[in-house]
N, C-alpha and C positions, 0 to 999 in steps of 0.2 A: 340242555332244556329240561324244562317245566313240565310238566304232567301225574306228576306222583303225587296222592295228596296219602299224608296224615296226620296224630296224633298227637299234638309237641307240650311235653308241662316246660308250662309260662312261671309261678308262683304258685305255693298252697290256697288250693280253692281254684282253679284256675287255667286250664286246661284249651289249645285251639289245634282248629282242624288247619294244616297249611299243606302250600301246595311247593315240593323239593325237587329238584333237579335230577335225572336217570344215577345207578351208581353207576364207577364203573371200576376193572380190574387194573386197579389198579392202589400203589403205595405215595399217595400227592409226597411225603416230603421228604425219603428215600431218591422216591424221582424211577420207577422199578415200577413193577409190570409185579401181583399179587401171587405168587404161585402158589399159594395153599391156597385160595380164597374159592371163594365160588356168587354169583349173584340170580336170586335169585326171583319170579314173577310168581307175585301174591294171588294165592286164592284166596284164601280166607284169614279172619285174621279172629285173636278171641281176646275179653279181657281176663290182667288177669290178675290175685289178691294185689301181689305189689305193683301194679296199673293204680288200683281205687289205694291203694294208703303215699303213691305217691303222689295225685290227687287231691288231696284229707291233709297235706301239705304233715304225711312223716316218712320221712325218706334223705338221705342225704341225697337224694340226682341234682347231676347239678341241672340249670334251668338250658330250654330244649332240650334236652333229651327227647327222645321220642318213644311212643309206647305203641303196644300192644307187639311181644318178642312171646308171642305164642301165635307161630304164625304154622300152614299147608299151603307152601309156593312149587313152579313145579323151577328145576334146577336149567337157568339158564344161557351159564357166563363159566367154566373151569376153567381153575391156574393150574398150568400144570403137574403139580403134585400133590393132587386128591386124585 
């Protein structure tokens, strides 16, 4: 189900807001739950210096990388090992 919006690095000088699916607490490549992970409901996010470097093309980040790792959030789901 889409409904989350995020800023995605497209290429040097270009980012765009995209809708993404809600996360699941699982490791799809291993077909099992992620026992050491958490899911947060994002309350606020901030622009970091590394985000600015990505926008300007001074990065090794892959295309499609989501920006905004400086966050405040509410924990809504936890793995059993957390």
